[in-house]
C-alpha positions in Angstrom: 11.1 -29.0 31.6 12.5 -31.1 34.2 11.7 -31.0 37.8 13.7 -32.1 40.8 13.3 -32.4 44.6 15.6 -33.0 47.3 14.8 -35.4 50.3 16.9 -35.7 53.3 16.7 -38.4 56.1 16.4 -36.7 59.4 16.5 -39.9 61.7 14.5 -42.9 62.4 11.8 -43.1 59.6 11.8 -39.3 59.1 12.3 -37.3 55.9 12.3 -33.8 54.9 11.5 -33.1 51.2 12.0 -29.7 49.6 9.5 -29.3 47.0 9.4 -25.8 45.1 10.9 -24.2 48.2 8.4 -25.7 50.5 9.2 -28.4 53.3 7.2 -31.3 53.6 8.1 -33.6 56.6 7.3 -37.3 56.0 7.5 -39.8 58.9 6.0 -43.5 59.7 3.8 -44.9 62.3 5.5 -45.9 65.4 4.9 -49.5 64.6 7.3 -49.2 61.7 9.9 -47.2 63.6 8.6 -43.6 63.1 7.1 -41.1 65.5 4.1 -39.9 63.3 5.4 -36.2 63.1 4.4 -36.1 59.4 2.4 -37.9 56.7 3.1 -41.1 55.2 4.2 -40.9 51.6 1.6 -43.1 50.1 -1.5 -40.9 51.3 0.2 -37.9 50.0 0.1 -39.3 46.5 -3.9 -39.4 47.1 -3.5 -35.6 48.2 -1.4 -34.8 45.1 -4.2 -36.3 43.0 -6.9 -34.4 44.6 -5.1 -31.3 44.4 -4.2 -31.7 40.8 -7.6 -32.5 39.4 -9.1 -29.8 42.0 -7.0 -27.2 40.3 -8.2 -28.3 37.1 -11.9 -28.2 37.8 -11.6 -24.9 39.6 -10.1 -23.4 36.5 -12.7 -24.9 34.1 -15.7 -24.1 36.4 -14.4 -20.5 36.5 -14.2 -20.3 32.6 -17.8 -21.8 32.6 -18.8 -19.1 35.2 -20.1 -21.7 37.6 -19.8 -19.6 41.1 -19.5 -22.3 43.9 -19.2 -21.5 47.7 -17.4 -24.6 48.6 -15.5 -27.5 47.1 -14.0 -30.6 48.6 -12.4 -33.7 47.0 -12.2 -36.9 49.1 -10.0 -39.7 47.9 -10.0 -43.3 49.1 -7.2 -45.7 48.0 -7.8 -49.5 48.0 -4.3 -51.0 48.6 -3.0 -54.5 47.4 -2.6 -57.3 49.9 1.1 -58.1 49.0 4.2 -56.1 49.0 4.8 -53.7 47.4 1.5 -52.6 48.8 0.2 -50.1 46.1 -3.1 -48.4 45.5 -5.0 -50.6 43.0 -7.9 -48.6 42.9 -8.7 -44.9 43.8 -12.1 -43.4 44.3 -12.5 -39.5 44.1 -15.7 -37.9 45.5 -16.1 -34.2 44.3 -18.4 -32.3 46.6 -19.3 -28.9 45.1 -21.6 -26.5 46.9 -23.7 -23.4 45.8 -26.8 -21.8 45.7 -29.4 -23.9 44.2 -26.8 -26.6 43.1 -28.4 -29.8 44.5 -31.0 -30.3 41.8 -29.6 -28.1 39.1 -29.0 -30.2 35.9 -27.0 -27.5 34.2 -24.6 -27.3 37.0 -24.3 -30.9 37.1 -23.4 -31.1 33.4 -20.8 -28.3 33.7 -19.2 -29.9 36.7 -19.2 -33.5 35.2 -17.6 -31.9 32.0 -14.9 -30.2 34.2 -14.1 -33.5 36.1 -13.8 -35.4 32.8 -11.7 -32.8 31.2 -9.4 -33.0 34.2 -9.2 -36.9 34.4 -8.9 -37.4 30.7 -6.9 -34.4 29.4 -5.4 -32.1 32.2 -4.2 -33.8 35.3 -0.7 -35.2 35.2 -1.0 -37.0 38.5 -4.1 -38.8 37.2 -2.3 -39.6 34.0 0.7 -41.2 35.8 -1.5 -43.2 38.2 -4.0 -44.6 35.7 -1.4 -46.8 34.3 -1.0 -48.5 37.6 -4.5 -48.4 39.1 -8.3 -47.9 38.4 -9.4 -44.4 39.2 -13.3 -43.8 39.7 -15.2 -40.7 40.6 -18.5 -39.4 41.6 -20.0 -36.0 41.9 -22.1 -34.6 44.7 -23.7 -31.3 44.5 -25.0 -29.6 47.4 -27.0 -26.4 48.2 -25.4 -23.8 50.3 
């Protein structure tokens, strides 16, 4: 299966991308000629990684009957000093909340397993990025 997107220049440093019928407006910071009316492309890569692995984890936890009340993934990218500036390290923090989650070893094992399966087997964005940067993760369980 092939995938394709279309990206059109709007003016200055602005571009609109059509992805699966949805519009994403990209722009740059003012110091680079942009107007900051949309995200910069590189952080969207972090967002795509978080969403991809998040979808996997939600699916896996559902199959393991882990009922959570909130789930957030934070991603932090460490950028190289020289051009082209790319992510050399990405750190993901999975924050999963539910009743009695904080000190629940059974839940921790299931969430750990879901994160590992996503990282090692299912997340296509992670598979693409792991060849160019180090990806680390941590899991925080919280009571809700």
